[in-house]
C-alpha positions in Angstrom: -144.1 -3.1 22.6 -146.9 -5.7 22.6 -150.0 -5.1 24.6 -150.3 -7.1 27.8 -153.5 -8.9 28.3 -155.3 -7.7 31.3 -155.4 -10.2 34.1 -158.9 -11.3 34.9 -160.0 -10.3 38.4 -160.2 -13.1 41.0 -163.6 -14.6 41.6 -165.9 -13.3 44.3 -166.3 -16.1 46.9 -169.3 -15.9 49.2 -170.9 -18.2 51.8 -174.7 -17.5 51.8 -177.0 -18.5 54.6 -180.1 -19.9 52.9 -181.9 -20.7 56.2 -183.3 -24.3 56.4 -181.5 -25.1 53.1 -178.2 -24.5 54.7 -175.2 -22.6 53.4 -174.5 -22.1 49.7 -171.0 -21.4 48.5 -171.2 -18.9 45.6 -168.3 -18.1 43.2 -168.7 -15.6 40.4 -166.6 -13.4 38.2 -166.9 -9.6 38.6 -168.4 -7.7 35.7 -166.6 -4.4 36.5 -162.9 -3.5 36.7 -163.4 -2.4 40.3 -166.4 -3.6 42.4 -167.5 -5.4 45.5 -170.2 -7.9 46.3 -173.1 -6.8 48.5 -175.4 -9.4 50.1 -178.9 -8.3 51.2 -181.6 -10.3 52.9 -185.1 -9.1 53.3 -188.0 -10.6 55.2 -191.0 -11.2 53.1 -192.9 -9.3 51.7 -190.0 -7.1 50.4 -189.6 -4.1 48.2 -186.9 -3.7 45.5 -186.3 -0.9 43.1 -184.5 -2.3 40.0 -184.9 -1.6 36.3 -183.7 -3.3 33.2 -180.9 -1.1 32.0 -178.9 -2.4 29.0 -179.8 -6.0 30.0 -178.8 -5.6 33.6 -181.0 -5.4 36.7 -179.8 -2.0 38.1 -180.9 -0.5 41.4 -182.7 2.8 40.9 -183.4 3.7 44.6 -181.5 2.6 47.7 -183.2 0.2 50.0 -183.3 -0.6 53.7 -181.2 -3.7 53.1 -178.2 -1.7 51.9 -178.5 -1.8 48.2 -177.6 1.6 46.5 -178.4 3.2 43.2 -176.1 1.7 40.5 -175.7 -1.7 42.2 -176.4 -4.5 39.8 -178.4 -7.5 40.9 -176.4 -10.7 40.1 -178.2 -13.5 42.0 -181.5 -14.0 43.8 -182.9 -17.0 45.7 -185.6 -18.6 43.6 -188.0 -21.5 44.1 -188.9 -24.1 41.5 -190.6 -27.5 41.5 -188.3 -30.5 41.6 -187.2 -33.7 43.2 -185.6 -33.6 46.7 -181.8 -32.9 46.6 -179.2 -34.5 48.8 -177.5 -37.8 49.2 -179.3 -39.1 52.3 -181.6 -42.1 52.5 -184.8 -40.0 52.8 -184.0 -37.9 49.7 -183.1 -41.0 47.7 -186.3 -42.7 48.7 -188.4 -39.6 48.0 -186.8 -39.3 44.5 -187.7 -42.9 43.7 -191.2 -42.3 45.0 -191.6 -39.2 42.7 -192.0 -36.8 45.6 -191.9 -33.5 43.9 -191.8 -30.3 46.0 -190.5 -26.7 46.1 -186.7 -26.4 45.9 -184.6 -23.4 46.6 -181.9 -22.3 44.3 -179.8 -19.3 43.2 -180.9 -17.6 40.0 -178.0 -16.1 38.0 -179.5 -12.9 36.7 -176.8 -12.4 34.1 -178.0 -15.7 32.4 -181.6 -14.6 32.1 -182.8 -14.4 28.5 -185.6 -12.0 29.4 -186.6 -9.5 32.0 -189.7 -11.7 32.8 -187.3 -14.5 34.0 -185.7 -12.1 36.5 -189.2 -11.0 37.7 -190.3 -14.6 38.0 -187.3 -15.6 40.0 -187.9 -12.6 42.4 -191.6 -13.3 42.9 -191.0 -17.0 43.4 -189.9 -16.1 46.9 -193.4 -16.2 48.5 -194.4 -16.3 52.2 -195.8 -19.8 51.6 -192.3 -21.1 50.7 -189.9 -19.0 52.8 -189.7 -16.0 55.1 -186.5 -14.5 53.6 -185.1 -13.6 50.2 -181.4 -13.4 49.6 -180.1 -11.0 47.0 -176.5 -10.6 45.8 -175.5 -7.3 44.1 -172.3 -6.1 42.5 -171.4 -2.6 43.4 -169.0 -0.7 41.1 -166.3 1.1 43.1 -163.9 3.9 42.3 -160.3 3.8 43.5 
């Protein structure tokens, strides 16, 4: 009897509140056969206990935001310099004028090519730019 290919799990679909930047719709494929997404927001400054384990940012100690040991960090808000985004008249005019400023984004931790990139994304969330960091973890579950 031929082996049946395992059906890929449906994507996780989350709506993340990014404060003044609005809501971000995030869709991503689970890494584990059974898991759930966990969204954590911390006011800055924040503490996070993660280590690089086999190329993944794994929680080593539970935190006040709800992350637990074994959770894997999948996304974090990050800040980078760039042109204003949007399709309004002001953002278009600012783009033509070369107005570069800090822009919020979501950093896909799985696409990091080094641990330093993960750390840089986390520490880009400074009190000068924002008052909250948003973290998305994937928690392996047992049935």
